[in-house]
Structures are given as C-alpha cells and as structure tokens.
C-alpha positions in Angstrom: 158.2 54.5 119.8 155.6 51.7 121.0 152.7 51.3 118.8 149.4 49.4 119.9 146.2 49.0 118.1 145.0 52.5 119.1 148.1 54.2 117.4 148.6 51.7 114.5 145.9 53.3 112.0 147.0 56.9 112.6 150.7 56.0 112.2 150.5 53.8 109.4 150.8 56.5 106.6 154.0 57.7 108.1 155.4 54.0 108.5 154.5 53.2 104.9 156.3 56.4 103.7 159.5 55.5 105.9 160.0 52.0 104.5 159.3 53.2 101.0 161.9 55.6 101.0 164.4 53.4 103.4 167.6 51.7 102.2 167.1 48.8 104.5 165.2 47.7 107.5 166.2 45.9 110.7 163.6 43.5 112.2 162.9 41.6 115.4 160.3 39.4 116.5 159.4 38.3 120.1 157.3 35.1 120.8 155.1 33.9 123.8 157.6 31.0 123.4 160.3 29.5 121.2 160.7 25.6 121.9 158.0 23.5 122.9 159.1 20.3 125.1 158.8 17.9 122.4 159.9 14.2 122.8 161.0 11.5 120.6 161.4 11.9 116.7 160.2 15.5 117.1 162.8 16.8 119.3 165.4 18.8 117.5 168.7 17.0 117.4 172.3 17.4 116.2 171.7 14.3 113.8 168.9 16.4 112.0 169.4 17.5 108.3 168.9 21.4 107.7 165.6 20.6 106.1 164.5 18.5 109.1 165.9 21.0 111.9 163.5 23.7 109.9 160.4 21.8 109.9 160.7 20.9 113.6 161.6 24.4 114.7 158.7 25.8 112.2 156.2 23.1 114.1 157.2 24.0 117.5 156.9 27.7 117.2 153.4 27.7 115.5 152.3 26.7 118.9 153.2 30.2 120.2 152.1 33.6 118.9 153.8 36.9 118.1 153.7 39.3 120.9 155.9 42.1 119.6 157.5 43.0 116.3 160.3 45.6 116.3 161.4 47.6 113.2 164.2 49.9 112.6 164.0 51.8 109.3 167.6 53.0 108.2 167.5 55.9 105.5 170.7 57.6 104.1 171.1 61.4 105.2 171.2 63.3 101.8 174.5 65.2 101.5 176.2 63.6 104.2 178.7 60.8 103.2 177.7 57.2 104.8 175.5 58.7 107.5 172.1 57.2 108.2 169.0 57.9 110.4 167.3 55.0 112.3 163.8 55.3 112.9 162.9 52.5 115.5 159.3 51.2 116.3 157.6 48.5 118.8 154.7 47.1 117.4 152.4 45.0 120.2 150.4 42.3 118.4 147.5 40.3 119.3 145.8 37.7 117.1 142.5 38.7 115.4 139.1 37.8 117.0 136.8 38.5 114.1 133.8 36.4 112.9 134.6 32.7 113.3 138.4 33.5 114.2 139.4 32.7 117.7 143.0 31.7 117.6 144.6 29.3 120.3 148.3 29.8 121.5 150.4 28.7 124.2 152.8 30.4 126.8 156.0 29.1 127.7 156.8 30.0 131.5 160.6 30.7 130.7 159.8 32.8 127.9 157.2 34.9 129.9 159.9 35.3 132.9 162.7 36.3 130.2 160.6 38.9 128.8 159.4 40.3 132.3 163.0 40.3 133.2 163.6 42.8 130.4 160.4 45.0 131.0 158.1 43.6 128.4 154.6 45.5 128.6 152.2 42.7 128.8 149.4 45.1 129.5 149.7 46.6 126.2 150.1 43.2 124.4 146.9 41.7 125.8 144.7 44.9 126.0 145.9 47.0 123.0 147.8 44.7 120.6 147.4 45.2 116.9 145.3 42.5 115.3 146.9 40.3 112.6 146.0 37.0 110.7 147.9 34.7 108.5 147.3 33.9 104.9 145.0 31.1 105.2 142.9 32.8 108.0 142.9 35.8 105.7 141.5 33.8 102.7 138.7 32.0 104.7 137.4 35.5 106.2 137.4 37.0 102.7 135.3 34.3 101.3 133.1 34.5 104.2 132.5 38.4 103.9 132.2 38.5 100.2 129.8 35.8 100.0 127.7 36.9 102.9 128.2 34.0 105.1 129.9 36.1 107.7 128.7 36.1 111.1 129.6 37.2 114.6 130.6 33.9 116.4 132.5 35.0 119.6 130.6 35.4 122.7 132.2 38.8 123.9 131.2 40.2 120.2 127.8 38.7 120.4 127.1 40.3 123.8 128.5 43.5 122.7 126.2 43.7 119.4 123.3 42.5 121.5 123.7 45.4 123.7 124.2 47.7 121.0 121.2 46.8 118.9 119.0 47.0 122.0 120.1 50.5 123.0 119.7 51.6 119.4 116.3 50.1 119.0 115.0 51.7 122.0 116.4 55.0 120.8 114.6 54.7 117.3 111.2 54.3 118.9 111.3 57.9 120.2 113.8 59.6 117.6 112.6 61.5 114.6 113.8 61.4 111.0 117.1 63.2 111.0 118.1 62.8 114.9 121.5 61.3 115.6 123.0 59.4 118.6 126.8 58.2 119.1 128.0 54.9 120.7 131.2 55.7 122.2 134.1 53.5 122.8 133.7 51.4 119.7 137.2 51.4 117.6 139.2 49.8 115.1 137.8 47.1 112.8 135.0 46.3 115.6 133.6 49.8 114.5 133.0 48.3 111.0 131.8 45.1 112.3 129.0 46.9 114.6 128.0 49.2 111.9 127.6 46.2 109.4 125.4 44.4 111.8 123.4 47.5 112.5 122.7 48.3 109.0 121.7 44.7 108.2 119.3 44.6 111.2 117.6 48.2 111.0 116.6 49.4 107.5 115.7 53.0 108.8 119.3 53.8 110.1 122.6 55.0 108.7 125.9 54.7 110.4 129.0 56.8 110.2 132.3 56.6 112.0 133.8 59.5 113.7 136.5 60.4 116.1 134.0 60.1 118.9 132.5 56.7 118.1 130.0 55.2 115.9 127.2 57.9 115.1 123.6 56.3 114.2 121.4 58.6 112.4 117.6 57.7 111.7 116.7 58.2 108.1 114.0 57.4 105.5 114.3 54.1 103.4 114.7 56.3 100.2 117.6 58.3 101.7 118.9 54.9 103.1 118.9 53.4 99.4 120.7 56.5 98.3 123.3 56.5 100.8 124.3 52.7 100.4 124.6 53.1 96.8 126.8 56.1 96.7 130.4 55.4 95.2 132.1 55.9 98.6 129.9 53.6 100.7 128.7 50.8 98.5 128.3 47.5 100.4 131.4 46.0 98.4 133.7 48.9 99.4 132.3 48.1 103.2 133.4 44.7 103.2 136.9 45.5 101.7 137.2 48.1 104.7 136.2 45.6 107.1 138.8 43.0 105.8 141.4 45.6 105.6 140.9 46.5 109.4 140.8 43.0 110.5 144.0 42.1 108.7 145.6 44.9 110.9 149.3 44.4 111.0 149.4 41.8 108.4 148.7 44.3 105.5 151.6 46.5 106.8 153.8 43.4 106.9 153.0 42.5 103.3 153.7 45.9 102.3 157.2 45.6 104.1 158.1 42.3 102.2 156.9 43.9 98.7 159.1 46.7 99.4 162.0 44.4 99.5 164.0 46.3 101.9 165.1 43.6 104.1 168.5 42.0 104.3 168.6 38.9 106.7 171.8 38.9 108.5 172.9 35.7 110.5 172.0 36.0 114.2 174.6 35.0 116.8 174.2 34.0 120.3 174.6 37.4 121.8 173.6 40.5 119.3 174.7 42.9 122.1 178.2 41.7 122.3 178.6 42.0 118.4 177.2 45.4 118.4 179.6 46.2 121.1 182.8 45.0 119.5 181.7 46.7 116.0 181.7 50.0 118.0 184.9 49.4 120.0 188.7 49.8 119.1 188.7 46.3 118.2 186.9 47.1 114.8 189.6 48.3 112.5 186.9 50.4 110.6 185.4 52.0 113.8 186.3 55.5 112.7 185.8 55.3 108.9 182.4 53.0 109.2 179.0 54.2 108.8 177.5 56.6 111.3 174.0 56.1 112.5 172.0 58.5 114.4 168.3 58.2 116.1 165.4 59.9 114.4 163.4 62.5 116.5 160.7 60.5 118.7 163.1 57.5 118.8 165.8 58.9 120.9 165.1 56.4 123.6 168.0 54.3 122.7 170.6 56.9 122.5 171.6 56.3 126.0 169.5 53.4 127.3 170.1 49.9 126.3 167.0 47.9 126.1 168.2 44.2 125.2 165.2 41.8 124.0 162.9 45.0 123.2 161.9 44.1 119.7 162.6 47.6 118.5 166.0 48.0 120.1 167.2 44.3 118.8 165.9 45.5 115.2 168.1 48.9 115.7 171.0 46.3 116.6 170.6 44.0 113.7 170.5 46.9 111.3 173.5 48.5 112.8 175.5 45.2 112.9 174.5 45.0 109.0 176.1 48.2 108.2 179.2 47.7 110.1 180.0 44.3 109.0 179.2 45.5 105.3 181.7 48.0 105.8 184.4 45.4 107.2 183.8 43.4 104.0 184.0 46.2 101.7 187.3 47.2 103.2 188.6 43.7 102.9 187.8 43.6 99.2 189.5 46.9 98.7 192.2 46.3 101.0 192.3 49.8 102.2 190.6 51.9 105.0 188.7 54.1 104.8 187.2 52.7 101.6 186.6 55.6 99.0 183.2 56.8 98.6 181.5 53.8 100.3 177.8 53.6 99.7 174.8 51.4 100.7 174.7 49.9 97.1 178.3 48.9 97.4 177.4 47.2 100.8 174.8 45.2 99.1 177.1 43.9 96.4 179.7 42.7 99.1 176.6 41.2 101.3 175.0 39.2 98.2 176.6 35.9 98.8 175.2 35.8 102.6 171.5 36.6 101.5 168.8 34.2 102.8 171.2 32.4 105.0 170.3 32.1 108.8 172.7 30.8 111.6 171.9 28.1 113.2 172.8 27.4 117.1 173.9 24.1 118.1 172.8 22.4 115.0 174.4 19.7 112.5 175.4 22.7 110.2 176.3 26.0 111.0 173.6 27.6 108.8 170.6 27.1 106.8 170.1 28.5 103.2 166.6 29.3 102.3 167.5 30.3 98.5 169.7 27.4 97.3 171.4 24.2 98.8 172.7 24.0 102.0 176.6 24.0 102.3 178.2 20.8 103.7 178.8 21.2 107.6 182.1 20.4 109.2 181.3 18.8 112.8 182.8 16.3 115.1 182.7 12.5 114.3 179.8 10.3 115.4 180.5 8.2 118.4 179.3 4.7 119.4 178.8 3.6 122.8 178.4 0.0 123.5 177.0 -0.8 127.1 177.6 -4.0 129.0 175.7 -4.7 132.2 173.1 -2.2 132.1 169.9 -3.9 131.0 167.0 -1.6 129.8 169.3 1.5 129.7 167.4 4.4 127.9 168.6 7.4 125.9 167.7 9.7 128.8 169.8 7.8 131.0 172.7 7.7 128.8 172.3 11.5 128.2 172.5 12.1 132.1 175.5 9.7 132.4 177.6 12.2 130.4 176.1 15.5 130.8 178.7 16.7 133.6 181.5 16.0 131.2 180.0 17.4 127.7 176.5 17.6 126.1 175.8 14.8 123.6 172.7 14.1 121.6 172.0 10.5 122.2 170.3 8.3 119.4 169.7 4.5 120.0 171.4 2.3 117.5 170.7 -1.4 119.0 169.5 -2.5 122.2 173.0 -2.0 124.1 174.5 0.6 121.4 173.9 4.3 121.1 175.2 7.0 118.9 176.7 10.2 120.6 177.0 13.7 118.7 178.3 16.8 119.8 178.9 20.1 118.0 182.6 20.4 119.8 185.5 18.7 118.4 187.3 19.0 122.1 184.1 17.2 123.6 184.5 14.2 121.2 188.2 13.9 122.1 187.7 14.3 125.9 185.2 11.6 126.1 187.3 9.1 123.9 190.1 9.9 126.4 188.2 9.6 129.4 186.6 6.3 128.7 189.4 4.7 127.2 189.5 1.0 128.5 186.3 1.6 130.7 185.0 -2.1 131.7 181.2 -1.5 130.9 181.1 1.8 128.7 183.2 1.2 125.7 183.3 4.5 123.4 184.7 4.2 119.6 184.5 6.2 116.4 181.1 5.2 114.6 182.1 3.4 111.2 179.0 3.0 109.0 180.2 -0.2 107.3 181.2 -1.7 110.6 178.5 -0.5 112.9 175.4 -0.1 110.8 172.6 -2.7 111.8 171.6 -2.7 108.1 175.1 -3.5 106.9 175.4 -6.1 109.5 172.2 -7.6 108.7 173.0 -7.4 104.9 176.4 -9.1 105.4 174.8 -11.8 107.8 172.3 -12.6 104.7 175.0 -12.5 102.2 177.0 -14.9 104.5 174.2 -17.2 104.7 173.4 -17.3 101.0 177.2 -17.8 100.3 177.3 -20.8 102.6 174.3 -22.3 101.2 175.6 -21.8 97.7 179.0 -23.4 98.5 177.2 -26.3 100.4 175.0 -26.9 97.2 178.1 -26.7 95.2 180.1 -29.0 97.3 177.2 -31.4 97.4 176.8 -31.5 93.8 180.4 -32.2 93.1 180.4 -35.2 95.5 177.1 -36.5 93.7 176.9 -39.6 91.4 
C-alpha cells in the first residue's frame, strides 16, 4: 500500500491501531542520497573509530532528505502457532514548508539513478509527499505559533493567501449574514493555515473545514465571538491542530518509537540474498520456522519482488528477523522443531544483539548504540616507504594499488604512508607482491618503530642523554 499526503490522515487511525497491537515492525528508509563526496579528514576511512565513523556518516546523510519510509507490521495470528500477518506500507515523505520552514536538501545523481532503476515514484514524492519536521524545527514552530509570532513567509504560500483573501473580500461585499462560500482544493495543514489567516484578517467571517474544501460563512461579530470561544474551537485548540498537521509523519513516527515495537537487526550487503537463503533448503529450520502471510490490501509482494522499495525491504527485514531468531532458538535448545516457539522466546534470544548495527567496510564489524563497542579483528596496518617519487600524494598511492587491492591511505611523513584494508588476504598479497621492490618498500607497521612522535621523542631523549654524558664527562675532567 502506497501512502502520500492525501491518504495519510485517513489511514492514520488504522496505522496506529496496527502498530499498537503488533508484535514487532520492520522498517526501511530511502534517502535522496547516502554519502556525499567528502574529502580530507571528513572522508570515512578504515582508520576511523566507531564513534568517528558514526559522526562522519551522520554529517554526510544530513545533507539529503528522506523520500520514502517503508513499514511492515508483523502480528501473530491468534490460535495459529508461529504464524504471522504482515501489513506493508510505503510512505512518501517531503519536508514541511510551513511559516518560516523552507528546508534545503541535496540529490545525489547515483542515488536518483538507483531508485529510478527500481521504479521509485518521484512524482508522488515531490507532489504528494507527507510533511514532516525534526525536533528542532518543531520546537521553533511551536514557540512561534503559541506566542503569536507565526507568519506566512514562503512566496507560494503568500501568493495563495493573497488570492484567497482577495476572493473572500470581494464575496463579502455582496454577501448577507448567513451566506457561505467554498474554497476548493485547499487540503492538509494548509487548510488550517488559510483559515487562521482569514479569521485574523476578517472579523465578520467564520470558517469550517469540510470534504469539499474550506467553507467561509458571513456572521455577525457577536456570533463570531461565540463561535471562537466554544470548547471545540478555541484559538489554543486551533493552534495545536495546526502544529499537529504541520508535523505530519513526525507525529506517527514518534508514536511508533514510543510503542517500542522496533527490533533493529544488523543489515548485510544484500538483504534479498539473506531472505532467499533463509527460505531455501539451506536453512535447516525452513519447515519448522515461523509462517508469514501478507494482509489484505498488501498482497503486492506475494508474487512480486520489489527490491529497494521501502515497504518491501521493511518486509524483508522483519521476515529475516523472525527466521534468524528461530535459528538462534533452535541452536539454544539443540532440537528442531523447537516446541511451542513464540515471539517472547525470540525476543530473549535476540536480546544480546539489540541496538547493534552492521558496518560495511569499516574498522569494526558493527557499532553498538547502547554500550561499548566490541574490539574489532582486522588486518594489520602496513607502512609504505616511497623512494624517488617526490611530491607523491595519498590519491596517487591509492591509484597505484587499486588494481591489486583496495586500501585506505593516510600520510605518515613526507615519504611514508599507512595502508589499511579490511581483508587479510589483501594485506598478505601486497606484502608478497612488493617484496624487494626497489622504490616502494612495504612492511608491517610497528608503532614504536615507525611513529613520528615516538621517533621525535627518542631523538630528544638521545640529545638530552648525550648532553648529560658530555656534562658529566667534562665535570669529571675538570680541576
């Protein structure tokens, strides 16, 4: 099921009910880009600590925006052992443009081509994306609305508001008390925005939002006072409704987090392959594992594979989670089928892996968001000493070896570079290939032998020791 701004408000109650009653959810997010072409110290490297890797990745991805979120809600079927229903939804998002909010974000050409290849609906993203905002933006907008400092700032909104006010003002000149008119085509939180502006500008009208649009009614000032002071339509209530509408998907996402149904499973390089293996005869628990069926209105993925569509990837994540949990449970009990396996048992065996995210080509295999990171096992650092190549750069060293193996390169001194790969065989191969090379000498890096800081310290200590010996010798030979 694909959900845009037009469908979101109508489907929200059902979505909230599904999440509250779910056993767990699968989640996938698509961005307009993933990794900007950073250079220098900001470039992600195998030399990075987990915390450095995370901060660099976060800074990089913040330049882009979320274009699609996929949600797959898994619920156990009552009365049927180890069987689940999956409700899968695609949400197309677009940053909120409201008041002073006018977000800037980037597109990465390779990401656009990638999503195009898998049939991403850019028209729905750009024209019918569900609004959302982050916590800082929400805090600012809330303050402006509640203190009365809120203003329409963006040019399209200003133009629309001006046209609406002109149209209503012309109508008021001829209308009688009790007459009404409809402003069609104004929906979502912009309908609240238009009504608030009209009520502030014109004291003898009242507005109501209906299916056909915003209805404007001519009323007396006394009746206006009565309407705006009724319990269901006070100004404070209106402002909260405006804020809720402007938050859009953010309100649903915060509800999802509070529901505590998410179990993050480490992603691997090819999620579809993992899913296929777990559903093949290679999985020893294939016939005894959990059964998953697609809910009504979500049958799209029964026969059709849609890789990199957010809801499909979310379904794969949740399915892999269930099947891997069953494998772990079988390993604990050492029997198959596991008697009376249930989702609470799955949670118990998955507990040691909560909040740990797999890293691809990094200094450690995973990052732990709820505790200390585990020490990584990686190939040794190599040191390259260059002769007869003045002014050589890190990029030139990288290109020199890229056909043999892929190294991250970091300059150590003017003529020395550190090389690091994530594969032990690459380190062995390059040591063997360049053994005895006349201009490129590669060996294992030893901190106490090769570090410039250690060498500088040893030189200083040597000078101090030499002076001390000289002073001692001169003192002994004096009168």
